[in-house]
TIVO-2410 file (N, C-alpha, C; in nm, 3 decimals):
# residues 84
REC num residu      c1      c2      c3 atome chaine
REC   1      M  -4.127  -4.505   3.827     N      A
REC   1      M  -4.098  -4.365   3.807    CA      A
REC   1      M  -3.960  -4.356   3.743     C      A
REC   2      Y  -3.941  -4.255   3.660     N      A
REC   2      Y  -3.817  -4.240   3.586    CA      A
REC   2      Y  -3.757  -4.102   3.608     C      A
REC   3      F  -3.626  -4.098   3.622     N      A
REC   3      F  -3.550  -3.974   3.633    CA      A
REC   3      F  -3.460  -3.965   3.510     C      A
REC   4      I  -3.456  -3.850   3.447     N      A
REC   4      I  -3.375  -3.832   3.327    CA      A
REC   4      I  -3.235  -3.787   3.369     C      A
REC   5      S  -3.138  -3.874   3.344     N      A
REC   5      S  -2.999  -3.842   3.375    CA      A
REC   5      S  -2.937  -3.761   3.261     C      A
REC   6      T  -2.955  -3.811   3.139     N      A
REC   6      T  -2.908  -3.738   3.020    CA      A
REC   6      T  -3.012  -3.753   2.911     C      A
REC   7      G  -3.014  -3.657   2.821     N      A
REC   7      G  -3.108  -3.661   2.709    CA      A
REC   7      G  -3.234  -3.583   2.738     C      A
REC   8      S  -3.328  -3.595   2.647     N      A
REC   8      S  -3.456  -3.527   2.665    CA      A
REC   8      S  -3.569  -3.612   2.608     C      A
REC   9      V  -3.688  -3.588   2.659     N      A
REC   9      V  -3.806  -3.661   2.616    CA      A
REC   9      V  -3.919  -3.562   2.589     C      A
REC  10      E  -4.013  -3.606   2.508     N      A
REC  10      E  -4.135  -3.529   2.486    CA      A
REC  10      E  -4.249  -3.602   2.555     C      A
REC  11      V  -4.327  -3.528   2.631     N      A
REC  11      V  -4.443  -3.584   2.700    CA      A
REC  11      V  -4.567  -3.546   2.622     C      A
REC  12      L  -4.648  -3.647   2.589     N      A
REC  12      L  -4.771  -3.626   2.514    CA      A
REC  12      L  -4.887  -3.659   2.607     C      A
REC  13      A  -4.961  -3.557   2.647     N      A
REC  13      A  -5.074  -3.574   2.739    CA      A
REC  13      A  -5.196  -3.507   2.677     C      A
REC  14      G  -5.281  -3.586   2.615     N      A
REC  14      G  -5.395  -3.528   2.544    CA      A
REC  14      G  -5.345  -3.439   2.432     C      A
REC  15      D  -5.391  -3.315   2.429     N      A
REC  15      D  -5.347  -3.219   2.328    CA      A
REC  15      D  -5.221  -3.144   2.369     C      A
REC  16      Q  -5.174  -3.169   2.489     N      A
REC  16      Q  -5.056  -3.099   2.543    CA      A
REC  16      Q  -4.928  -3.175   2.505     C      A
REC  17      R  -4.824  -3.099   2.478     N      A
REC  17      R  -4.690  -3.154   2.453    CA      A
REC  17      R  -4.591  -3.068   2.528     C      A
REC  18      F  -4.500  -3.131   2.598     N      A
REC  18      F  -4.394  -3.054   2.662    CA      A
REC  18      F  -4.268  -3.137   2.673     C      A
REC  19      L  -4.156  -3.069   2.692     N      A
REC  19      L  -4.026  -3.134   2.695    CA      A
REC  19      L  -3.975  -3.146   2.838     C      A
REC  20      L  -3.908  -3.256   2.865     N      A
REC  20      L  -3.837  -3.276   2.991    CA      A
REC  20      L  -3.694  -3.311   2.957     C      A
REC  21      G  -3.602  -3.271   3.043     N      A
REC  21      G  -3.461  -3.299   3.019    CA      A
REC  21      G  -3.389  -3.341   3.145     C      A
REC  22      S  -3.259  -3.337   3.139     N      A
REC  22      S  -3.174  -3.381   3.250    CA      A
REC  22      S  -3.220  -3.320   3.382     C      A
REC  23      G  -3.240  -3.406   3.482     N      A
REC  23      G  -3.284  -3.363   3.614    CA      A
REC  23      G  -3.434  -3.370   3.634     C      A
REC  24      D  -3.510  -3.385   3.525     N      A
REC  24      D  -3.656  -3.395   3.536    CA      A
REC  24      D  -3.696  -3.540   3.561     C      A
REC  25      F  -3.824  -3.559   3.591     N      A
REC  25      F  -3.876  -3.693   3.618    CA      A
REC  25      F  -4.016  -3.705   3.561     C      A
REC  26      F  -4.060  -3.831   3.544     N      A
REC  26      F  -4.197  -3.858   3.501    CA      A
REC  26      F  -4.239  -3.994   3.555     C      A
REC  27      G  -4.369  -4.019   3.553     N      A
REC  27      G  -4.423  -4.145   3.603    CA      A
REC  27      G  -4.472  -4.137   3.746     C      A
REC  28      E  -4.465  -4.018   3.806     N      A
REC  28      E  -4.504  -4.004   3.947    CA      A
REC  28      E  -4.654  -4.012   3.969     C      A
REC  29      I  -4.733  -3.972   3.871     N      A
REC  29      I  -4.878  -3.970   3.889    CA      A
REC  29      I  -4.932  -4.110   3.912     C      A
REC  30      A  -4.890  -4.204   3.830     N      A
REC  30      A  -4.936  -4.342   3.845    CA      A
REC  30      A  -4.897  -4.399   3.981     C      A
REC  31      L  -4.778  -4.369   4.027     N      A
REC  31      L  -4.733  -4.422   4.156    CA      A
REC  31      L  -4.800  -4.355   4.275     C      A
REC  32      L  -4.816  -4.224   4.269     N      A
REC  32      L  -4.874  -4.152   4.382    CA      A
REC  32      L  -5.023  -4.181   4.400     C      A
REC  33      F  -5.093  -4.193   4.288     N      A
REC  33      F  -5.239  -4.201   4.295    CA      A
REC  33      F  -5.295  -4.336   4.253     C      A
REC  34      D  -5.209  -4.436   4.234     N      A
REC  34      D  -5.253  -4.570   4.193    CA      A
REC  34      D  -5.352  -4.564   4.077     C      A
REC  35      R  -5.311  -4.498   3.972     N      A
REC  35      R  -5.399  -4.486   3.857    CA      A
REC  35      R  -5.318  -4.510   3.730     C      A
REC  36      P  -5.388  -4.537   3.621     N      A
REC  36      P  -5.315  -4.560   3.495    CA      A
REC  36      P  -5.234  -4.438   3.453     C      A
REC  37      R  -5.138  -4.461   3.368     N      A
REC  37      R  -5.057  -4.351   3.317    CA      A
REC  37      R  -5.146  -4.248   3.249     C      A
REC  38      T  -5.107  -4.122   3.259     N      A
REC  38      T  -5.186  -4.014   3.200    CA      A
REC  38      T  -5.121  -3.955   3.076     C      A
REC  39      A  -5.003  -4.004   3.039     N      A
REC  39      A  -4.932  -3.947   2.924    CA      A
REC  39      A  -4.842  -4.052   2.861     C      A
REC  40      E  -4.804  -4.024   2.738     N      A
REC  40      E  -4.702  -4.103   2.670    CA      A
REC  40      E  -4.573  -4.022   2.672     C      A
REC  41      V  -4.461  -4.092   2.682     N      A
REC  41      V  -4.331  -4.025   2.685    CA      A
REC  41      V  -4.244  -4.086   2.575     C      A
REC  42      V  -4.188  -3.998   2.492     N      A
REC  42      V  -4.108  -4.042   2.378    CA      A
REC  42      V  -3.969  -3.980   2.388     C      A
REC  43      A  -3.866  -4.064   2.378     N      A
REC  43      A  -3.728  -4.014   2.380    CA      A
REC  43      A  -3.699  -3.937   2.252     C      A
REC  44      L  -3.630  -3.825   2.265     N      A
REC  44      L  -3.594  -3.743   2.150    CA      A
REC  44      L  -3.451  -3.770   2.104     C      A
REC  45      G  -3.400  -3.883   2.139     N      A
REC  45      G  -3.264  -3.924   2.108    CA      A
REC  45      G  -3.219  -4.017   2.220     C      A
REC  46      Y  -3.089  -4.038   2.227     N      A
REC  46      Y  -3.037  -4.124   2.332    CA      A
REC  46      Y  -3.063  -4.060   2.468     C      A
REC  47      C  -3.117  -4.141   2.560     N      A
REC  47      C  -3.143  -4.095   2.697    CA      A
REC  47      C  -3.088  -4.197   2.796     C      A
REC  48      N  -3.042  -4.149   2.908     N      A
REC  48      N  -3.004  -4.235   3.018    CA      A
REC  48      N  -3.104  -4.207   3.130     C      A
REC  49      L  -3.187  -4.307   3.163     N      A
REC  49      L  -3.290  -4.291   3.264    CA      A
REC  49      L  -3.258  -4.375   3.386     C      A
REC  50      L  -3.293  -4.324   3.500     N      A
REC  50      L  -3.283  -4.398   3.625    CA      A
REC  50      L  -3.424  -4.439   3.664     C      A
REC  51      V  -3.441  -4.566   3.702     N      A
REC  51      V  -3.573  -4.619   3.736    CA      A
REC  51      V  -3.585  -4.635   3.886     C      A
REC  52      L  -3.696  -4.588   3.940     N      A
REC  52      L  -3.727  -4.607   4.082    CA      A
REC  52      L  -3.853  -4.691   4.089     C      A
REC  53      H  -3.839  -4.814   4.137     N      A
REC  53      H  -3.952  -4.906   4.142    CA      A
REC  53      H  -4.053  -4.866   4.250     C      A
REC  54      T  -4.175  -4.911   4.232     N      A
REC  54      T  -4.287  -4.871   4.319    CA      A
REC  54      T  -4.257  -4.891   4.466     C      A
REC  55      S  -4.208  -5.007   4.504     N      A
REC  55      S  -4.185  -5.035   4.647    CA      A
REC  55      S  -4.080  -4.941   4.706     C      A
REC  56      A  -3.973  -4.915   4.631     N      A
REC  56      A  -3.869  -4.823   4.679    CA      A
REC  56      A  -3.922  -4.680   4.686     C      A
REC  57      F  -4.002  -4.642   4.587     N      A
REC  57      F  -4.061  -4.508   4.584    CA      A
REC  57      F  -4.150  -4.485   4.707     C      A
REC  58      R  -4.236  -4.580   4.734     N      A
REC  58      R  -4.328  -4.565   4.849    CA      A
REC  58      R  -4.253  -4.566   4.982     C      A
REC  59      A  -4.152  -4.651   4.993     N      A
REC  59      A  -4.073  -4.655   5.117    CA      A
REC  59      A  -4.001  -4.522   5.138     C      A
REC  60      F  -3.947  -4.466   5.030     N      A
REC  60      F  -3.878  -4.337   5.039    CA      A
REC  60      F  -3.974  -4.227   5.082     C      A
REC  61      L  -4.092  -4.223   5.023     N      A
REC  61      L  -4.190  -4.119   5.059    CA      A
REC  61      L  -4.236  -4.133   5.204     C      A
REC  62      D  -4.245  -4.256   5.253     N      A
REC  62      D  -4.282  -4.277   5.393    CA      A
REC  62      D  -4.175  -4.223   5.487     C      A
REC  63      E  -4.050  -4.235   5.446     N      A
REC  63      E  -3.939  -4.189   5.530    CA      A
REC  63      E  -3.915  -4.038   5.520     C      A
REC  64      V  -3.952  -3.979   5.408     N      A
REC  64      V  -3.927  -3.836   5.386    CA      A
REC  64      V  -4.057  -3.768   5.341     C      A
REC  65      P  -4.145  -3.737   5.436     N      A
REC  65      P  -4.276  -3.681   5.400    CA      A
REC  65      P  -4.268  -3.547   5.327     C      A
REC  66      E  -4.160  -3.472   5.345     N      A
REC  66      E  -4.146  -3.345   5.274    CA      A
REC  66      E  -4.140  -3.368   5.123     C      A
REC  67      V  -4.073  -3.475   5.083     N      A
REC  67      V  -4.063  -3.507   4.941    CA      A
REC  67      V  -4.200  -3.549   4.888     C      A
REC  68      R  -4.277  -3.622   4.969     N      A
REC  68      R  -4.412  -3.661   4.928    CA      A
REC  68      R  -4.493  -3.537   4.892     C      A
REC  69      K  -4.486  -3.434   4.975     N      A
REC  69      K  -4.562  -3.311   4.949    CA      A
REC  69      K  -4.520  -3.246   4.818     C      A
REC  70      I  -4.390  -3.243   4.793     N      A
REC  70      I  -4.339  -3.185   4.669    CA      A
REC  70      I  -4.387  -3.266   4.549     C      A
REC  71      M  -4.375  -3.398   4.557     N      A
REC  71      M  -4.416  -3.484   4.447    CA      A
REC  71      M  -4.566  -3.472   4.421     C      A
REC  72      E  -4.646  -3.467   4.527     N      A
REC  72      E  -4.791  -3.453   4.509    CA      A
REC  72      E  -4.825  -3.318   4.446     C      A
REC  73      S  -4.751  -3.215   4.481     N      A
REC  73      S  -4.773  -3.083   4.422    CA      A
REC  73      S  -4.742  -3.083   4.272     C      A
REC  74      V  -4.630  -3.142   4.236     N      A
REC  74      V  -4.591  -3.152   4.094    CA      A
REC  74      V  -4.695  -3.234   4.018     C      A
REC  75      A  -4.735  -3.347   4.075     N      A
REC  75      A  -4.834  -3.433   4.010    CA      A
REC  75      A  -4.966  -3.360   3.990     C      A
REC  76      A  -5.010  -3.286   4.091     N      A
REC  76      A  -5.136  -3.211   4.080    CA      A
REC  76      A  -5.128  -3.106   3.970     C      A
REC  77      E  -5.015  -3.037   3.960     N      A
REC  77      E  -4.996  -2.938   3.853    CA      A
REC  77      E  -5.001  -3.004   3.716     C      A
REC  78      R  -4.938  -3.120   3.704     N      A
REC  78      R  -4.937  -3.189   3.575    CA      A
REC  78      R  -5.076  -3.240   3.539     C      A
REC  79      L  -5.150  -3.290   3.637     N      A
REC  79      L  -5.286  -3.334   3.610    CA      A
REC  79      L  -5.374  -3.217   3.567     C      A
REC  80      E  -5.355  -3.104   3.630     N      A
REC  80      E  -5.431  -2.984   3.594    CA      A
REC  80      E  -5.401  -2.942   3.451     C      A
REC  81      Q  -5.274  -2.950   3.410     N      A
REC  81      Q  -5.237  -2.916   3.272    CA      A
REC  81      Q  -5.303  -3.012   3.174     C      A
REC  82      D  -5.313  -3.141   3.213     N      A
REC  82      D  -5.375  -3.241   3.126    CA      A
REC  82      D  -5.521  -3.208   3.099     C      A
REC  83      E  -5.586  -3.146   3.196     N      A
REC  83      E  -5.729  -3.119   3.185    CA      A
REC  83      E  -5.760  -2.992   3.106     C      A
REC  84      L  -5.658  -2.911   3.076     N      A
REC  84      L  -5.681  -2.787   3.001    CA      A
REC  84      L  -5.714  -2.815   2.856     C      A
***
């Protein structure tokens, strides 16, 4: 999973395109649901990304279930957008 510290990216999911910037994240769907990536992400210039590896992500969600609910909600919304 990736967190955008600086810069912006374009997410390409099927026919959908949207922008993410500082403070946003991507890659949660693959980690939450153990499935292949659902989108391509392209940097729109220099970006500084923070990486959260799978084992650390899962350990964190186990310790903070409230965050798991938020992440699952965001992932579900993004999957729904992909299907439009």
